[in-house]
Each structure stands twice: as structure tokens, then as C-alpha cells.
TORKOL-4160 file (C-alpha; in steps of 0.2 Angstrom, whole numbers, padded with zeros to 4 digits, m for minus):
220
<pt num="1" X="0000" Y="0000" Z="0000"/>
<pt num="2" X="0014" Y="0012" Z="0003"/>
<pt num="3" X="0020" Y="0011" Z="m0015"/>
<pt num="4" X="0003" Y="0018" Z="m0020"/>
<pt num="5" X="0006" Y="0035" Z="m0012"/>
<pt num="6" X="0017" Y="0043" Z="m0026"/>
<pt num="7" X="0006" Y="0038" Z="m0040"/>
<pt num="8" X="m0009" Y="0045" Z="m0031"/>
<pt num="9" X="0001" Y="0061" Z="m0029"/>
<pt num="10" X="0004" Y="0061" Z="m0048"/>
<pt num="11" X="m0015" Y="0059" Z="m0051"/>
<pt num="12" X="m0019" Y="0074" Z="m0039"/>
<pt num="13" X="m0006" Y="0085" Z="m0048"/>
<pt num="14" X="m0014" Y="0081" Z="m0065"/>
<pt num="15" X="m0031" Y="0085" Z="m0059"/>
<pt num="16" X="m0025" Y="0102" Z="m0052"/>
<pt num="17" X="m0017" Y="0105" Z="m0069"/>
<pt num="18" X="m0033" Y="0102" Z="m0078"/>
<pt num="19" X="m0042" Y="0114" Z="m0067"/>
<pt num="20" X="m0028" Y="0127" Z="m0071"/>
<pt num="21" X="m0030" Y="0127" Z="m0090"/>
<pt num="22" X="m0046" Y="0138" Z="m0091"/>
<pt num="23" X="m0039" Y="0151" Z="m0079"/>
<pt num="24" X="m0024" Y="0154" Z="m0091"/>
<pt num="25" X="m0035" Y="0159" Z="m0105"/>
<pt num="26" X="m0048" Y="0170" Z="m0096"/>
<pt num="27" X="m0049" Y="0189" Z="m0092"/>
<pt num="28" X="m0050" Y="0205" Z="m0102"/>
<pt num="29" X="m0038" Y="0218" Z="m0109"/>
<pt num="30" X="m0042" Y="0230" Z="m0094"/>
<pt num="31" X="m0035" Y="0247" Z="m0090"/>
<pt num="32" X="m0018" Y="0245" Z="m0081"/>
<pt num="33" X="m0010" Y="0262" Z="m0081"/>
<pt num="34" X="m0009" Y="0278" Z="m0092"/>
<pt num="35" X="0000" Y="0294" Z="m0095"/>
<pt num="36" X="m0007" Y="0306" Z="m0089"/>
<pt num="37" X="m0012" Y="0295" Z="m0075"/>
<pt num="38" X="m0030" Y="0292" Z="m0070"/>
<pt num="39" X="m0036" Y="0308" Z="m0061"/>
<pt num="40" X="m0019" Y="0317" Z="m0063"/>
<pt num="41" X="m0018" Y="0336" Z="m0063"/>
<pt num="42" X="m0005" Y="0341" Z="m0076"/>
<pt num="43" X="0001" Y="0359" Z="m0078"/>
<pt num="44" X="0005" Y="0357" Z="m0096"/>
<pt num="45" X="m0007" Y="0350" Z="m0109"/>
<pt num="46" X="0001" Y="0333" Z="m0115"/>
<pt num="47" X="0005" Y="0330" Z="m0133"/>
<pt num="48" X="m0004" Y="0313" Z="m0132"/>
<pt num="49" X="m0012" Y="0301" Z="m0120"/>
<pt num="50" X="m0004" Y="0283" Z="m0118"/>
<pt num="51" X="m0015" Y="0269" Z="m0111"/>
<pt num="52" X="m0008" Y="0252" Z="m0106"/>
<pt num="53" X="m0019" Y="0237" Z="m0103"/>
<pt num="54" X="m0017" Y="0221" Z="m0094"/>
<pt num="55" X="m0017" Y="0210" Z="m0110"/>
<pt num="56" X="m0012" Y="0213" Z="m0128"/>
<pt num="57" X="m0026" Y="0218" Z="m0139"/>
<pt num="58" X="m0032" Y="0209" Z="m0154"/>
<pt num="59" X="m0028" Y="0219" Z="m0169"/>
<pt num="60" X="m0045" Y="0221" Z="m0178"/>
<pt num="61" X="m0053" Y="0236" Z="m0187"/>
<pt num="62" X="m0064" Y="0246" Z="m0175"/>
<pt num="63" X="m0061" Y="0234" Z="m0161"/>
<pt num="64" X="m0049" Y="0245" Z="m0151"/>
<pt num="65" X="m0049" Y="0263" Z="m0147"/>
<pt num="66" X="m0043" Y="0277" Z="m0136"/>
<pt num="67" X="m0053" Y="0293" Z="m0138"/>
<pt num="68" X="m0051" Y="0309" Z="m0128"/>
<pt num="69" X="m0066" Y="0322" Z="m0125"/>
<pt num="70" X="m0068" Y="0338" Z="m0117"/>
<pt num="71" X="m0082" Y="0343" Z="m0104"/>
<pt num="72" X="m0093" Y="0349" Z="m0119"/>
<pt num="73" X="m0093" Y="0331" Z="m0126"/>
<pt num="74" X="m0082" Y="0336" Z="m0141"/>
<pt num="75" X="m0068" Y="0323" Z="m0146"/>
<pt num="76" X="m0051" Y="0332" Z="m0145"/>
<pt num="77" X="m0040" Y="0317" Z="m0150"/>
<pt num="78" X="m0035" Y="0311" Z="m0167"/>
<pt num="79" X="m0046" Y="0297" Z="m0173"/>
<pt num="80" X="m0046" Y="0281" Z="m0163"/>
<pt num="81" X="m0028" Y="0280" Z="m0158"/>
<pt num="82" X="m0013" Y="0270" Z="m0163"/>
<pt num="83" X="m0008" Y="0252" Z="m0157"/>
<pt num="84" X="0010" Y="0250" Z="m0153"/>
<pt num="85" X="0016" Y="0235" Z="m0163"/>
<pt num="86" X="0031" Y="0233" Z="m0152"/>
<pt num="87" X="0019" Y="0232" Z="m0136"/>
<pt num="88" X="0001" Y="0228" Z="m0140"/>
<pt num="89" X="m0004" Y="0232" Z="m0122"/>
<pt num="90" X="m0001" Y="0250" Z="m0127"/>
<pt num="91" X="m0013" Y="0262" Z="m0137"/>
<pt num="92" X="m0009" Y="0280" Z="m0139"/>
<pt num="93" X="m0018" Y="0295" Z="m0146"/>
<pt num="94" X="m0012" Y="0312" Z="m0151"/>
<pt num="95" X="m0019" Y="0328" Z="m0144"/>
<pt num="96" X="m0020" Y="0346" Z="m0151"/>
<pt num="97" X="m0006" Y="0358" Z="m0145"/>
<pt num="98" X="m0019" Y="0372" Z="m0140"/>
<pt num="99" X="m0029" Y="0362" Z="m0127"/>
<pt num="100" X="m0036" Y="0374" Z="m0114"/>
<pt num="101" X="m0037" Y="0371" Z="m0096"/>
<pt num="102" X="m0051" Y="0359" Z="m0090"/>
<pt num="103" X="m0056" Y="0342" Z="m0087"/>
<pt num="104" X="m0054" Y="0328" Z="m0101"/>
<pt num="105" X="m0062" Y="0311" Z="m0102"/>
<pt num="106" X="m0053" Y="0297" Z="m0110"/>
<pt num="107" X="m0064" Y="0283" Z="m0117"/>
<pt num="108" X="m0056" Y="0266" Z="m0121"/>
<pt num="109" X="m0062" Y="0250" Z="m0129"/>
<pt num="110" X="m0051" Y="0234" Z="m0131"/>
<pt num="111" X="m0053" Y="0216" Z="m0139"/>
<pt num="112" X="m0042" Y="0204" Z="m0129"/>
<pt num="113" X="m0029" Y="0194" Z="m0139"/>
<pt num="114" X="m0029" Y="0181" Z="m0125"/>
<pt num="115" X="m0047" Y="0176" Z="m0125"/>
<pt num="116" X="m0056" Y="0187" Z="m0138"/>
<pt num="117" X="m0067" Y="0196" Z="m0124"/>
<pt num="118" X="m0070" Y="0215" Z="m0127"/>
<pt num="119" X="m0070" Y="0228" Z="m0113"/>
<pt num="120" X="m0073" Y="0246" Z="m0111"/>
<pt num="121" X="m0069" Y="0260" Z="m0099"/>
<pt num="122" X="m0066" Y="0278" Z="m0095"/>
<pt num="123" X="m0055" Y="0289" Z="m0084"/>
<pt num="124" X="m0052" Y="0308" Z="m0082"/>
<pt num="125" X="m0037" Y="0319" Z="m0081"/>
<pt num="126" X="m0036" Y="0338" Z="m0078"/>
<pt num="127" X="m0026" Y="0352" Z="m0086"/>
<pt num="128" X="m0021" Y="0366" Z="m0075"/>
<pt num="129" X="m0038" Y="0363" Z="m0065"/>
<pt num="130" X="m0041" Y="0355" Z="m0048"/>
<pt num="131" X="m0056" Y="0344" Z="m0049"/>
<pt num="132" X="m0071" Y="0348" Z="m0039"/>
<pt num="133" X="m0078" Y="0334" Z="m0028"/>
<pt num="134" X="m0093" Y="0331" Z="m0039"/>
<pt num="135" X="m0081" Y="0329" Z="m0054"/>
<pt num="136" X="m0070" Y="0317" Z="m0043"/>
<pt num="137" X="m0086" Y="0306" Z="m0039"/>
<pt num="138" X="m0092" Y="0306" Z="m0057"/>
<pt num="139" X="m0075" Y="0301" Z="m0064"/>
<pt num="140" X="m0074" Y="0287" Z="m0051"/>
<pt num="141" X="m0091" Y="0281" Z="m0057"/>
<pt num="142" X="m0084" Y="0281" Z="m0075"/>
<pt num="143" X="m0068" Y="0271" Z="m0070"/>
<pt num="144" X="m0077" Y="0258" Z="m0059"/>
<pt num="145" X="m0068" Y="0247" Z="m0046"/>
<pt num="146" X="m0056" Y="0240" Z="m0058"/>
<pt num="147" X="m0056" Y="0253" Z="m0072"/>
<pt num="148" X="m0071" Y="0246" Z="m0080"/>
<pt num="149" X="m0086" Y="0257" Z="m0084"/>
<pt num="150" X="m0103" Y="0251" Z="m0076"/>
<pt num="151" X="m0117" Y="0250" Z="m0089"/>
<pt num="152" X="m0106" Y="0253" Z="m0104"/>
<pt num="153" X="m0115" Y="0250" Z="m0120"/>
<pt num="154" X="m0110" Y="0252" Z="m0138"/>
<pt num="155" X="m0093" Y="0258" Z="m0134"/>
<pt num="156" X="m0100" Y="0273" Z="m0124"/>
<pt num="157" X="m0100" Y="0275" Z="m0106"/>
<pt num="158" X="m0114" Y="0281" Z="m0095"/>
<pt num="159" X="m0115" Y="0287" Z="m0077"/>
<pt num="160" X="m0129" Y="0294" Z="m0066"/>
<pt num="161" X="m0133" Y="0312" Z="m0071"/>
<pt num="162" X="m0125" Y="0325" Z="m0061"/>
<pt num="163" X="m0123" Y="0344" Z="m0062"/>
<pt num="164" X="m0106" Y="0341" Z="m0071"/>
<pt num="165" X="m0103" Y="0334" Z="m0088"/>
<pt num="166" X="m0105" Y="0316" Z="m0092"/>
<pt num="167" X="m0095" Y="0305" Z="m0103"/>
<pt num="168" X="m0102" Y="0309" Z="m0121"/>
<pt num="169" X="m0111" Y="0295" Z="m0130"/>
<pt num="170" X="m0105" Y="0294" Z="m0148"/>
<pt num="171" X="m0105" Y="0281" Z="m0161"/>
<pt num="172" X="m0088" Y="0274" Z="m0166"/>
<pt num="173" X="m0079" Y="0285" Z="m0178"/>
<pt num="174" X="m0075" Y="0280" Z="m0196"/>
<pt num="175" X="m0056" Y="0281" Z="m0193"/>
<pt num="176" X="m0049" Y="0264" Z="m0188"/>
<pt num="177" X="m0036" Y="0261" Z="m0175"/>
<pt num="178" X="m0019" Y="0264" Z="m0185"/>
<pt num="179" X="m0007" Y="0250" Z="m0185"/>
<pt num="180" X="0009" Y="0248" Z="m0194"/>
<pt num="181" X="0008" Y="0229" Z="m0193"/>
<pt num="182" X="m0001" Y="0216" Z="m0203"/>
<pt num="183" X="m0019" Y="0215" Z="m0207"/>
<pt num="184" X="m0032" Y="0209" Z="m0195"/>
<pt num="185" X="m0027" Y="0194" Z="m0184"/>
<pt num="186" X="m0045" Y="0187" Z="m0186"/>
<pt num="187" X="m0046" Y="0168" Z="m0181"/>
<pt num="188" X="m0028" Y="0167" Z="m0175"/>
<pt num="189" X="m0031" Y="0170" Z="m0156"/>
<pt num="190" X="m0046" Y="0158" Z="m0155"/>
<pt num="191" X="m0037" Y="0144" Z="m0164"/>
<pt num="192" X="m0022" Y="0146" Z="m0153"/>
<pt num="193" X="m0032" Y="0145" Z="m0137"/>
<pt num="194" X="m0042" Y="0130" Z="m0143"/>
<pt num="195" X="m0026" Y="0121" Z="m0149"/>
<pt num="196" X="m0018" Y="0124" Z="m0132"/>
<pt num="197" X="m0034" Y="0117" Z="m0123"/>
<pt num="198" X="m0034" Y="0101" Z="m0134"/>
<pt num="199" X="m0015" Y="0098" Z="m0131"/>
<pt num="200" X="m0016" Y="0101" Z="m0113"/>
<pt num="201" X="m0031" Y="0089" Z="m0112"/>
<pt num="202" X="m0021" Y="0075" Z="m0121"/>
<pt num="203" X="m0006" Y="0078" Z="m0110"/>
<pt num="204" X="m0017" Y="0077" Z="m0094"/>
<pt num="205" X="m0026" Y="0061" Z="m0100"/>
<pt num="206" X="m0009" Y="0053" Z="m0104"/>
<pt num="207" X="m0002" Y="0057" Z="m0087"/>
<pt num="208" X="m0018" Y="0051" Z="m0078"/>
<pt num="209" X="m0019" Y="0035" Z="m0089"/>
<pt num="210" X="0000" Y="0031" Z="m0085"/>
<pt num="211" X="m0002" Y="0034" Z="m0067"/>
<pt num="212" X="m0017" Y="0022" Z="m0066"/>
<pt num="213" X="m0008" Y="0008" Z="m0075"/>
<pt num="214" X="0007" Y="0010" Z="m0064"/>
<pt num="215" X="m0004" Y="0010" Z="m0049"/>
<pt num="216" X="m0013" Y="m0006" Z="m0054"/>
<pt num="217" X="0004" Y="m0014" Z="m0057"/>
<pt num="218" X="0010" Y="m0008" Z="m0040"/>
<pt num="219" X="m0005" Y="m0015" Z="m0031"/>
<pt num="220" X="m0003" Y="m0032" Z="m0040"/>
């Protein structure tokens, strides 16, 4: 009976490995950091906004964007932004040189290259302006607990009405996210994930089967 303990351990490890596979392919390309940072007050208007996400984005026309709006709801950034082909967790968008002081709202949307899930969110930054408490509260509602926007639909964010400006609801622009890389990666991400799951399943079945055979021989 003592000889059976190692093989039972192998079976247990294999079972845990099977449970770990779905966790490795789940999640979203969520907000991680940005320049300007969320709720940062800058004294000079930045030339661009850089947003970094927790996963690489899946390059597909209209699927990813970073847009910047002023308090009047006018988009002040250029198009939908640019995916960094050297680091696809990074999307940047250019800003005009004559941006006045005030609050600016950054909307983003991503399509995860890891699992194909989309995500949306928003955050604020301020140029030469200290935010009021209502503005702070409203921007916190835009960002959500983990940078996600509650009740976001159609790529636009919504928040409970206040006396301050809300995130503008607009349709996606006709300007696609600019990328210097290849065309759409359509189908590649899903195929890789499925292949990984199949291979992982085969390996686990082989381990469990081998352990079972050795266990039987040990008992005999």
C-alpha cells in the first residue's frame, strides 16, 4: 500500500493542472496604467495620451480605441488612436497643441488577444484645473472598481446624471485604429487557445492513464 502514495500524488497534480487550464485563457484587456495617469492634474497639456492594458489587444478594425473628450462632449483626440506594434498592451492617441485648461475624459475599448473578450472603460485627467468633488465622484463612477465602466453599451460610457458633464455617448468613428503591422489577426487567437486546450487535455489524459496503469501494477 505504501507504494501507491506517489502515484496518487501524480493523479492529484494532474487534476489540479486540468483545473488550471481555463484560468490561463480568461480575463480582459483591462486598464492598467496611463500617461497622464487616472485623475492626474497636469500643468501642461500633454501631446498625447498613452494607455496600457493588462493584456495585448487583438488587432481588428474598429475593435480597439482610445478617444479623448472635453467637458462639452467634443472629441479632441485624433481618430481612434494607434496600437504600438512593439507592445500591443499600449494604445496612444495624439492631442492638439492648444488644449485649454479643464477636465478631459478618456474613453477606451479593447478586444483581448488572449481570449477574444471585449472591454470598455473611461477615466479623467485635468489640465491646470483642480477637480471639484462632484467631478471626482463622477470620474470614479466612470472608472469603476477596476477601471471598467458600469453599464457601458455600444462603446460609450454612462453614469448617473450630475450637475457636471457626463461621458459623451457617440458612435464609433469611421477612422480605424492605426497600426503599422499586418492586417487583422482574425481567427488566430481563438485557434491558438483551442489548440492549447486540446494539447493540454491530451497531456493530462496521458499522465492520468499512465499513473493508473502503474498504480494497478504496484497493487498487483
